[in-house]
C-alpha positions in Angstrom: 100.1 110.7 84.7 97.2 108.6 86.1 98.0 105.8 88.5 95.9 102.9 89.7 97.3 100.4 92.3 95.0 97.5 92.6 94.8 94.1 94.3 92.3 91.3 93.5 90.2 92.6 96.4 90.3 96.4 96.2 91.8 99.6 94.8 94.7 100.7 97.0 95.4 104.1 95.2 93.9 105.9 92.3 94.9 109.4 91.2 97.2 111.8 89.3 100.9 111.5 90.0 104.3 113.0 89.0 106.5 110.0 89.6 106.4 106.3 90.7 109.4 104.2 91.7 108.9 100.5 91.8 111.0 97.4 92.7 111.4 95.9 89.2 112.5 92.2 88.9 116.0 93.1 87.8 116.4 96.6 89.4 114.2 99.4 90.8 113.1 101.9 88.2 111.1 105.2 88.0 108.4 106.2 85.6 108.0 109.8 84.7 105.6 111.5 82.3 105.7 110.3 78.7 107.6 107.1 79.6 107.9 104.5 76.9 105.3 101.7 77.1 106.4 98.9 79.4 105.2 95.8 81.2 107.4 94.5 84.0 107.1 92.2 87.0 107.7 93.5 90.4 109.6 92.0 93.3 109.0 92.4 97.0 109.7 96.0 98.1 108.6 99.6 98.4 106.6 101.5 95.8 107.2 105.2 96.1 104.6 107.6 94.6 104.9 111.4 94.3 101.4 112.9 93.8 100.5 116.0 91.8 100.3 117.8 95.2 103.9 116.8 96.0 102.7 114.3 98.6 104.9 111.3 99.0 103.2 107.9 99.5 104.7 104.5 100.1 103.1 101.1 99.5 104.8 97.8 100.5 104.3 95.0 98.0 105.1 91.4 98.0 105.2 91.3 94.2 103.1 92.1 91.1 103.1 93.6 87.7 103.2 97.1 86.3 101.9 98.3 82.9 102.7 101.8 81.6 101.1 103.2 78.4 100.1 106.7 77.3 100.7 108.2 80.7 98.4 105.7 82.4 100.0 103.3 84.9 98.4 100.2 86.4 100.1 98.2 89.2 98.5 94.8 90.0 99.9 93.3 93.1 99.7 92.0 96.7 100.3 94.5 99.4 101.5 94.0 103.0 
């Protein structure tokens, strides 16, 4: 899967990943390869990313939106 995490000012992360866990509006959820298309709002919290190289990265967000489609993920948000 390819992930882009962006703000109005810059790209925070861009690259291939195995998994992303986000603080969804109702509950946190994970996106794995071949996930069904989805658009969801995000609450304040931690975004966890596992890269293709098994690296674990964390990004603290104050809210935003995630779009998943065809193994491409875009997270638009504000980051602390």
